[in-house]
N, C-alpha and C positions, 0 to 999 in steps of 0.2 A: 163527169165531162169526158167526152171522147178525145183522145189524143190523135191529131191528124198529122200526117207526113206527106210530102209531095215529092214525086220522082218523075223522071223522064225515061222513056224506053231507050235502051242502049243497043245500038246495032253493031258495035265493034266489040271484039273480045281479044284476049291474049294479054301477056305481060306488058308489052309495049303500049297497047291501047289503054290499059288501066293506069299505067304510069303517066301517060299524057293527061288523062282525066284528073288525076290527083294534082297535077301541076296547075290545073285550072280551078282548083278548089272544089272538085266534085269527088264523090265517093262511089265506086262501083259496087253493085250488089245484085242479088237475084231473089226473086219470089217464086216459091214452088208450092206444090200440093194442090189437089183438086183441079187438075188440068196441066197444061204445059208450063214449064219453067220459063220465066221471062226475066231477061237481064235489064237492069235499070241503073241509073246514076242519080244521086241527089246532092244537094248542097252540103258541104262538109260541116260548116258551122252549125247548121240546123241540127244535124244528126249528132254532132259531137256534144252539144249542150243537152239534147234530149237524153242521150245515153248516161249523163251524169245524174239523172233523176231516177230514183228507185221505182217510182210509179211506172215509168216507161218500160221497165223490164218485166212487169207483171200485169200488163193491161192488154186488152184487145185494142189494136190500133186501127185507124182508118187510113189506108194508103190510097192516095190520089195519084194514079199512074196514067199519065196522058189523058186525063179527064175522066177515067173510069175509077170509081171508088170500090175498094175491096176491104173486107175485114181480115186483118193479118196479126201475127204476133212475131216478136223478135225471137229468132232462134239462135243466132250466133253473130259475133262480130270480131274483127281482128284489128288490134291496135299496133302501131309502129313500135318496134322494140324500145326506143328511147324518146321519140318525139310524141307530143300530144296530138297525134294524128290517127284518124280512123282510116284503116286501109281497105276494109271490105265489110259488107253487112249482108246477112241472110235473113229473109222473112218467110213466114209460112202462112198460107191462106187458112182461114178459120171457117168451119161450118158452124153457123150460129145455132144449129139444132143438135149438135153432137157435143158430148162432154169433153172437156179438156183435161189433160193430165199435166200439171205444172207446179213448179216450186213457188211458194208465196212467202215473202219475208215476214218475220215476227217482230213486233214492236213491244218492248217490255216497259211497263209503267209501274209507278209506285214502289220501286225498289228502295227508294230512300226512306220510306216509312215502314218497311217490313220489320217486324219485331226481331227477326234474326240479324238484320243489319244493325239495328240499334244496340243489340247485345254484343256487337263486335264481329259478327260474321260477314262473309263476303259472298255476294251472289255470283254464281257461275252460269253463263248461258251455254248450256250443252248443245242446243240446236239454235240456229239463227234463221231457219226457214223450214217449212213443212211441205211435203208433197201432197197435193190435193187433187180431187177430181170434181168438176162442176161444169155446168153449162156456161158458155161465155158471158151471158147476162148476169150470172151470179158470182163471177170472179171478183174476189176482193183484192185490193192493191196491197193489203197487209192484214195480218191477224194479230189482235191485241192480246197480250198476256199480262194479267194483273198479278203483281207480286206482293200486294199489300198484306196478305195473311201469312207470308212465309216465316217460319221460325227456324232456329238453328238446326241444321241437319235435315231440314225438310226439303222435299222435291216436288215440283209440279211435273206430272207425267202427260204423255200424249192424250191419255183418256180423260184428263182434267181440262183440256183445252175446249173452250166454247167456240164452236165454229159458226160462221154466218149461215143463214138459211140457204139450203141447196148445195152446201159444200161438204165433201166427205174426205176423210183421210185416205190417202192412196200410197202407192209405192211400198217401200221397205219398212215403214214405221210399225211398231207394235204398241199396244195400249200401255204397257209398262215402261216404255222408253222415257227417260228423263228429258225434260225440256229445259228446266232450270233447277238449280239447287242452291241452298245456303250452306256454304262450307263453314264448319266450326273453326275458329281461329286456332292456329297452332299453339299459341301460348295457353289457351284454355285447355287444350288436350293435354299439354305437358303438366299444367297445374292440377288437372284432375287425376293424372297418373301419379303425381307426387303425393296428392292427398290420399289416394288409395293405398299407396305404399306406406305412408305414415300411419294410416289407420291399421293396416295389417301388422306393422311393427309393434304398435301399441297393444294389439291383441296378443301377440306372441309374448310380450313382457308380462302379461297378466298371469 
């Protein structure tokens, strides 16, 4: 389902104008790319609650700007230092025929049934998102990582990740980079070391 947002063209700019907009419950913003940059403003509550959704940050959005609909993506936003208030938002137009380069969040599943966890290990999420490249129509809102088979000391690497159709790894990732690991509990490491030391001492006494 496409996420839609509605905005109004903004004809005034500057700090004072933006401050007055915020006092009326509006958020100033700009949309750029593939043509002229256009200033706009939108309802604060609408954008505030949408920003709290993970999906909103990794989706192609439909911007209705003064009745004209455009495909856009969220590029940046500024929050007030201590209030729950959106101060500014930047959107970028999207060419539906060109590949995007974007970060997609990872969703980890079945960690509670992993053999390594049952043996007392703890799963560490080394990465929480992946840089990917794909056409807008193929953009996933998240990538699922199944941890069900992980054993103590085992890692899932970037090369192990099953990507949706049309999606490729991009950016700085390498095939051998760890995505998640099952860390051996410290007590087990110490117990193993003590056992090895005891075995070595027994050999020395023979």
